[in-house]
Structures are given as structure tokens and as C-alpha cells.
Phi, psi and omega in degrees: 000320182290323180293321182290321178292318182302309180302313179297316178298320179295321180294319181288331181287314182297324184259000185277145170271185187297326181287316177306316180293317181300312175301313179300318181297317180295319180290317179295326170300318179300312177296323175297319176296315175301317178298318179292322186273331177064011176211184183080194183247162172287329183293313178303322177287319180292326181277356182058045181295128173241131187254145171223125180255134172249192185293313184232021180220168178207135174241137172230131184239141175223148175285143168277114179228173179302331177300331180271355188280151165265190184293344184264353182069039164232163186304129182296144180295329183288336173286318175298319181302314184299312186302308181293323179293327174295314178299308179301310182292317175304317182294317177307314189287321183276000173267351188260153180298166171308131180099343182240156179220172185232144177232145183291126176248343180201132178232122173242112187235135179250121180267123185251336180198151177284151177266124184248299192219160175082242179221165170243142170237136178260125179247126184249140174211145186295134169256319183210134170241112181243187188278340185241335179220165177227141175237126192235144174258142181222145187218130174257126181235149176266175185304325184276008177085358179288135176282120179278313187205145182241141189212144161234153185220139170253138179229134178274134177276129178231158180274132175291145166281132182266000000 
């Protein structure tokens, strides 16, 4: 398996353009981050997510890189959705008592502008906290303060398995 991976990696490096090499580097750095941190997700590590939690808020920022692009070389809508869902889901989970977690049940996103350069920041804030569900508002903004997307999400409260 390791020999096969080494061969594939070497082929990709030898045949890769600048964007290919940049993406490979970001992916490998993501795996290294995941190994070092021992928590979080591979997708969060690969996208280089940085989180800041407040009392009733959460912000998650990612750099805009070739890994995040769609075929038009703007941030892929699925990446934007992943970013804002991560911020809202993190907030939902930190608001719950020990032994409980939250999972997304509904995500409604409105794309308002493309993400082009720099970074994107998703900002999540609590709308409603019930005993079985939470509703969270999300906003994705670019470095220049432009709103890229607006989102609302519903989260179901579940008891964690020990």
C-alpha cells in the first residue's frame, strides 16, 4: 500500500502543474494536522479550518486555494456549504450539555456572491435552542466584508454513545 501511494504521489508531482502541486501540499498538510491534533475531521484539516468560539457564536475561516475552487476558479458551493455548516454545527454542539451532540437536519443556503481570493469566514449565531432542536443562523463573508452566502440550519439534539 505504501509503495503504491509513493508511486502515485511521485507521478502526480512529476506530471503536476502549479495548482496540482499546491493542492497536493494542502492535502498532505491537512493529513499532518489531523495526525497532530488527534481530533476534528479530515475535511476540516484539509481545508485548514480555523475556529473561534464565543459565548453564543462561532466563526470558522478557511483560505481560498485551488483546492476550494470549482471549474470557474471560484469557491465551490459545496465548500461554502461545508464551511457554514461546520460553524453552525460547532456552535450547536458547544451549546449542549455534556453527553449530547447535534446533527444537521436542514441546511438552507442562499449564495449571494462568489468567493474569489483571500479567505472566507462563516459566522454562526443562535436563533433558537430547544430541548430537541436548535436553529442557527449562518453568514459567510469574504475578506473585504462582502456577504458570500446566508444560511439557516436546524440541528437535532442526540445523546452521544459512550
